[in-house]
C-alpha positions in Angstrom: 108.6 70.0 128.4 112.3 70.7 128.3 114.5 68.9 125.8 116.6 66.1 127.4 120.1 67.5 128.0 121.7 65.1 130.5 122.7 61.5 129.8 123.5 58.8 132.5 126.1 56.5 131.1 128.7 53.8 132.1 131.0 51.4 130.3 129.3 48.7 132.4 125.7 47.7 132.9 123.9 50.1 135.2 121.8 48.7 138.0 119.2 51.0 139.6 118.9 50.6 143.4 115.7 52.6 143.9 112.4 50.7 143.8 110.5 51.0 140.6 113.1 53.0 138.9 114.5 51.1 135.9 117.5 53.0 134.5 119.2 52.3 131.3 122.7 53.1 130.1 122.3 56.2 127.9 119.1 57.4 129.6 118.3 61.0 128.7 116.8 63.4 131.2 115.9 67.1 131.0 116.6 67.9 134.7 120.3 68.0 135.9 119.3 67.5 139.6 117.2 64.4 138.8 119.9 62.9 136.6 122.6 63.4 139.2 120.3 62.0 142.0 119.5 58.9 140.0 123.1 58.3 139.0 124.2 58.7 142.6 122.0 55.8 143.5 123.1 53.5 140.7 125.6 50.7 140.8 127.3 48.8 137.9 127.5 45.2 137.1 130.3 44.1 137.6 131.0 46.4 140.6 133.7 49.0 140.3 132.5 50.7 137.1 132.1 54.4 136.7 128.7 56.0 136.4 128.6 59.5 134.8 126.1 62.2 134.0 127.1 64.1 130.8 125.7 67.4 129.7 124.9 66.4 126.1 125.2 69.7 124.3 128.7 70.4 125.7 130.0 66.9 126.5 130.9 68.1 130.0 130.8 65.4 132.7 128.8 67.0 135.5 128.8 64.0 137.9 131.0 60.9 138.2 131.3 58.1 140.7 132.8 54.7 141.0 130.3 52.0 141.8 130.9 49.8 144.8 128.3 47.3 146.0 129.0 47.9 149.6 128.8 51.7 149.3 125.0 52.1 149.5 
């Protein structure tokens, strides 16, 4: 199994919108596509926070979005 290289993070609490997919701030994943897909479906509490996917080895932000409750 690959070493986790992507972290989903936010300054706010992350709320997963997919059924049976609990997601936690700082969650580490090995697959970039999966990390971005999950982050794209997340919201923050309170609304308006930023959800990012960070490539851990380099610190590069590979995905970022502002969470709005009406957006999904």
